C-alpha positions in Angstrom: -10.7 -21.8 3.9 -13.7 -21.6 1.6 -13.1 -22.5 -2.0 -13.6 -19.4 -4.2 -14.9 -21.6 -7.1 -17.6 -23.9 -5.5 -17.9 -22.6 -1.9 -16.7 -25.9 -0.3 -15.4 -25.2 3.2 -13.1 -28.3 3.3 -10.0 -27.2 1.3 -6.6 -28.7 1.7 -3.2 -26.9 1.9 -0.8 -28.4 -0.6 2.2 -26.1 -0.1 3.2 -23.4 2.3 6.2 -21.1 2.0 7.3 -17.7 3.3 6.4 -14.7 1.1 7.0 -10.9 1.1 10.4 -11.0 2.8 9.1 -13.4 5.5 6.2 -11.2 6.7 3.5 -13.4 5.2 2.9 -17.1 4.4 1.8 -18.1 0.9 -0.4 -21.2 0.8 -1.4 -23.2 -2.3 -4.7 -24.8 -1.7 -6.7 -27.5 -3.4 -10.5 -28.1 -3.3 -11.3 -31.9 -3.4 -14.9 -31.1 -4.3 -14.3 -29.2 -7.6 -10.6 -29.7 -8.1 -9.9 -26.0 -8.0 -6.5 -24.6 -7.0 -5.9 -21.2 -5.4 -3.5 -19.2 -3.4 -4.0 -17.5 0.0 -1.7 -15.3 2.0 -1.5 -15.2 5.8 -0.1 -12.2 7.6 0.3 -11.3 11.3 -2.0 -8.5 12.3 -0.9 -6.8 15.6 -4.1 -4.8 16.1 -7.3 -3.8 14.3 -6.6 -0.3 12.9 -9.4 2.2 12.2 -8.8 5.1 9.8 -10.3 8.4 10.9 -11.2 10.5 7.8 -10.8 14.3 7.7 -14.7 14.6 7.9 -14.6 12.5 11.1 -16.0 9.3 9.5 -14.3 6.1 10.6 -13.6 3.0 8.6 -11.6 -0.2 9.1 -8.0 0.0 7.7 -7.8 -1.9 4.5 -4.3 -3.0 3.5 -5.5 -3.8 0.0 -6.8 -0.3 -0.5 -3.4 1.1 0.5 -1.6 -1.3 -1.8 -3.9 -0.4 -4.7 -3.2 3.4 -4.3 0.5 2.8 -4.1 0.5 0.5 -7.2 -1.5 3.1 -9.2 1.0 5.8 -8.4 3.8 3.5 -9.4 2.2 2.3 -12.6 4.6 2.0 -15.5 7.5 3.0 -13.3 10.7 0.8 -13.1 10.0 -0.6 -9.7 9.9 -4.3 -8.9 6.6 -5.6 -7.4 8.5 -7.1 -4.5 9.7 -3.6 -3.6 6.2 -2.3 -3.6 5.1 -5.2 -1.3 8.0 -4.5 1.1 7.0 -0.8 1.2 3.4 -1.5 1.9 4.3 -4.1 4.6 6.7 -1.5 6.1 3.9 1.1 6.2 1.5 -1.3 7.9 4.1 -2.4 10.4 4.8 1.3 11.2 1.1 2.0 11.7 0.5 -1.0 13.9 3.5 -0.2 16.0 2.4 3.3 16.7 0.4 2.0 19.6 -2.9 3.7 18.5 -5.8 1.9 16.9 -7.3 5.1 15.5 -5.1 6.6 12.8 -5.9 9.8 11.0 -6.0 9.4 7.2 -3.8 12.5 6.9 -1.1 10.6 8.9 -1.3 7.6 6.6 -1.0 9.8 3.5 2.1 11.6 4.9 3.8 8.2 5.7 3.0 7.0 2.1 4.3 10.2 0.6 7.5 10.0 2.7 8.2 6.4 1.5 7.3 7.2 -2.2 9.6 10.2 -2.2 12.5 7.9 -1.2 11.7 5.4 -3.9 10.5 7.3 -7.0 9.9 11.0 -7.5 7.3 10.5 -10.3 5.2 8.1 -8.1 5.5 10.6 -5.3 4.1 13.4 -7.4 1.3 11.2 -8.8 0.3 10.2 -5.3 0.5 13.8 -4.0 -1.7 15.0 -6.8 -4.5 12.8 -5.6 -3.8 13.1 -1.9 -3.5 16.9 -1.9 -6.4 17.1 -4.4 -4.6 19.2 -7.1 -7.2 21.1 -9.2 -5.0 22.9 -11.7 -1.6 22.9 -13.3 -0.6 25.7 -10.9 -1.0 23.2 -8.0 1.6 20.9 -9.8 3.9 23.8 -10.4 3.8 24.9 -6.8 4.4 21.4 -5.5 7.3 20.8 -7.9 8.8 24.1 -6.9 9.0 22.9 -3.4 10.7 19.7 -4.5 13.4 21.2 -6.7 15.6 23.8 -5.2 15.9 26.9 -7.4 19.0 26.9 -9.7 21.4 29.8 -9.1 21.8 31.9 -12.1 25.2 31.4 -13.8 27.4 34.4 -13.6 28.4 36.0 -16.9 
């Protein structure tokens, strides 16, 4: 592993332990050239996934991009970081186990929304507002109306 500080390719592993509910290995590394210490994570990757965008463009699946978008939607919400990591790992495992290497971006968005809806409604609405490209407050109102069943009027 190359040292991020000096570029030396001969770094040493000082400590390894399971991370993220045993789906990754966390390694503490040391660079003998500059004395720098850093952490790396190693995960199993079943297959190389390719995201097919709605315009037909294709790009390699980026777990970090998925995690960033989920974290943004959960910003300032009372959700533990470990729970977010577990959710992202679960989504990636689900995508990898689908058997396809080409995954439509729409399908990824739907899976993320499904998981967010089960964890936190506010994060779900935040993600949906970007994913569904809300343009006006009416878009929010329509979306929220689908979420909340109408209250029956109390009888007088």
